[in-house]
N, C-alpha and C positions, 0 to 999 in steps of 0.2 A: 720474816717473823714466824716462819713455819716451825712446827714442833715435830716430834715423832712419838711413837707409841710406847716408849720405854717408861716404866713406872717411876724411874728416878729422874725423868726429864730428858731433854735433848743431850746428845753427845757433846763433847767439848767443842765449842765454836771456834776452832783454831784456823786462822789463815795460814796457808802453806805457800810461801813465796816461791818454792820450786815448781808449783803448778802454774807456771807462767807461759803465755803464748804471745808471740808477736803476730798480730793479725793484719798489720800493714806496716810499712816502714816507719819505725819510731812509735808505733801504737801497740801497747802491751796490755794484756789482761791477766791478772792473777785470778785463776778460775776458782769457783766455789766448790767444785768437786761434789756438788749436791749435798754438802754438809749443812744441816739445819742451822740457821742463824749465822751463816757465812755468806756474804755477797760476792758478786763478781766485782773486782776492783780494777780500775783503769789507770794507766800511766801513759801520758802522751808527751813525747819528747820533741821539742822544737830546737832551733839553733841557740836560743837564749834562755829558754825556760822549759821546765817540765811540769805538766799539770797532772795532779793526782785526783782521782775520782773515787771517793769513799775510802774508809779506813779499816773496816771490820770493827768488832766489838771489844772495847776495853783497851787499856794502855799497852799491854803486851802485844796485841795485834797491831795497834797503831804504830808501835815502834818497829815491828817487822816490816810493815808497809813503807814506813819512812826510810828504813835502811835500804830496802830494795829500790825505792825511788832515787835515793842518793847514788846508788851504784849505777843506775841507768843514766842519771842526769850529769854525772861528773861535776864540773864546776858551774853548771847552769843553776839559775835560781829555781826555787820550788814554789808552786801554788797548789793549794788544796781546795777542792770544792766537794760538796756533798749532794747526792741526789734528793735527800730529804732527811728529816731529823731523827728517824727511828734508830734505836741503839745499835743494831747490827750493822748499820751503814755508817754512822758517824760518831759513835761514842769511843773512838780511839783518837779523836782529833787533838787531844791534849799533847800527844807526842810531837805534833807538828808546830805547836805554838812556839814562836821564836825561830824555828827552822824553815818555815814557809809562810807565805802570805795566805790567809784563809779567807775565801770568798763565799758568801751565801747570798741568796736573795732575801729580801726583807721579810716576806711571809715566813720563810724557813727559820730565820733568826727569831722572829717573834714567837713562832710555835715552839721552838726550842726553849725559849725563856718561860713560856707559859706551861709547858707540859714535860719538859725534859726530866726534872727531878722525879715526877710521878712515874714516868716510864722507866727510869732507872730503878726505882723501888719495885715496880711490877715485874721487870725482867729478872730481878734478883730472886724472885719466887719460882722461877722456871726450872730450878733444879740445881744441884751442887756445882755442876760443871759451868753453868752460866754465871752463878754467883761468884765463882773463882775468877772467871774471865773479867768480871766487872769490878773486882777488888781495886781500890785506888782510883776509880774513874772520877774525873771531874769534868764539868761541862764548860766549854770555852766559847768565848765570843769571837765572831769573825773580825778580821782586820779591815774588811771592805764589804759593803752591802750595796746591791743594786735593787732598784724598786721593781723591776720587771717591766715588760715581758721578756726583754732581750738584753744580754750583755755580750760583747765581743772581746775576746782576749787574744792579743797577738803574742804568740810564744816564740816568734822568730821563724819566718818562712812558712808559717802555718797559723791560720786563724781558727779559733775554736769559739763556738757559740754556746752560751748558756741560755736556756729558754724556760720560762715558767708561765703558767696560766692561772694560778690560784687554785681554789679548792677542787680536789679530785680524790686521789688516794689519801693525800694529806692536804693541808692548806698551802704547802710550799714546795710541791713536787717540781723537780728540775730535771730536764734532760740535757745531755751534752752532745753537741752535733758538730761533726767535722764535714763541712759542706763540700770540700773538694774531694775527699775520699768517700763521702756519703756513708760515714760510720756513725751510728747512733747508740749512745749509752742511755738506757731508759730508766734506771732505778726500778722501783716496784710498780711503776705504771704498766710494766709488762714483764712477766716471768715466763720462762719457757716450760711448757707442759706442767704448769703449776696452777692450782686454783688461785685466782686473784685474792690478795689479802685485803679484806674489808675490816679495818680496825674499828668495829662498831661496838663500843663499850659504854652504853648508856648507864648512868647519866654523865659519866666522867669525860668521855670523848665520843662525840657524834659528828665530828668534822669530816664528812665524806660527801662527795657529790658523784654518784655513779653515772648519771647522764652526761655530766661534763667530762668525766673520765673517758667515756666512750667517744665523745666528740674529739677529745685530744688525740686519742689513738687514731681516729679517722684522719686527722690532720697529719699526724706522723706518717701514716701510710701514704698519704699524698706526696710526701717528700721523696718517696722511692728510695729508701735506704738500701744500700748494697749489703751492709753488715749490721745486724742488731745485736748489741750486747745487753741482755736482759739483767734485771736486778738479781735474779737467781736462775740457775739452769744453764743449758748449753747455748753457746753463741750460735746465731742463725741468721735468718733473713726476715723480710717483711712479713712472712707467714706467722711469726711469733705475735706481731701486733694484731694481725687479723683474727687469730684464734682468741686472744684475750678480749678484743672488742666484741666479737660475735657472742662469746660466752656471757658477757655483761648484759648485752642487749637482749639476748634470748632469755636469760634468767629473769630479768625485769618483767618481760612480757608474761612469763609463766606465773610469777608471783602475783602480778596484778590480776591475772585471770582467776587465781585461787581466792584472792581477796574479794573480787566481785561475786564469787560464789558463796561468800560469807564465812570463809575459814579464817581463823586467827593465825598468828605467826607460828605458834608451836605445832598446830595441825599441818601447816604448810611445810614446815621442816620435816615432819614425819612422813609426809606424802612425797615431797620432791627430792629431798636429799639422797635417798638411796637410788633413785632413778638417775640423778645427775652423776653420782659416783660411777654408776654402771656405764653411763655414756662416755666416760673419760677414764677408762681403766688404767691408762698409762700416765695419768697426771698425778702429781705429788701434792701433799698438804691438803687432803680432803677435809681437815678440820675447819677450813675456812668457808666451806659451803654453807654451813648453818649460819655463820655470821652474815654472809651476803644475803641469804634469804630473809633474815630478821631485819636487816637494813632496808631492803626493798619493801617488805611488808609494812614498815613504819611510815612509808610515804603516802599511803592511802588514807 
């Protein structure tokens, strides 16, 4: 959900299917190329089924991802799942309706129903390029829902796990885990060299749990993933998870100390935000620092 500094809003959030890497046999990533509002998109090919992870934003991007998945899948069945409901990750799902089975967790589906239309309206204000990408977008229901915390999908010679924990970055965050290859798709629970997205928009959306978010990242670290595919940014290893967890934990401590000293949220933003930015000079999306500070300040 990151922005950039252009006065006209973010650049066009176009998925580029040619920016694809095979990171293990039959495991592909359409890379985000660090384009704002473009996610890393996964395609996992088994003997019988190909699983797609996220779609990009809007029907045109969804169609491009679907066509790429079909090319890789051949005559295999298709399944689509999303890491969470945010528009840049899942508002291209309509292209898959009828062409694939769509799988969400229950909290993700419920959050899409409750907030999807409002997020669609909000994103349309992000600039002309985003509005164009979202033209003709409709929100689609899943074909299958699991209650959590775990669903296993056998795609033929390869088992894939969908895991969810409830409220963290959103109410329905989901990771996709390949236990044999130890490959982890995180969605926006972890982004590489990117300030974590805290969608703290009171009073309309305050569904975040930073402490639980950090706990989930600790659990993911304990799995010992060999490859981490973040929601945005470069593919890497477990260090991506550690960096995001440590940032969240450290920021909470610092904000709580400022609150104990009697400072309000805006004073804390003015004090801490420049320091935090200077401490992470190579991280992207610094606009999310202020949101995270305000979230943590609201807890005291």
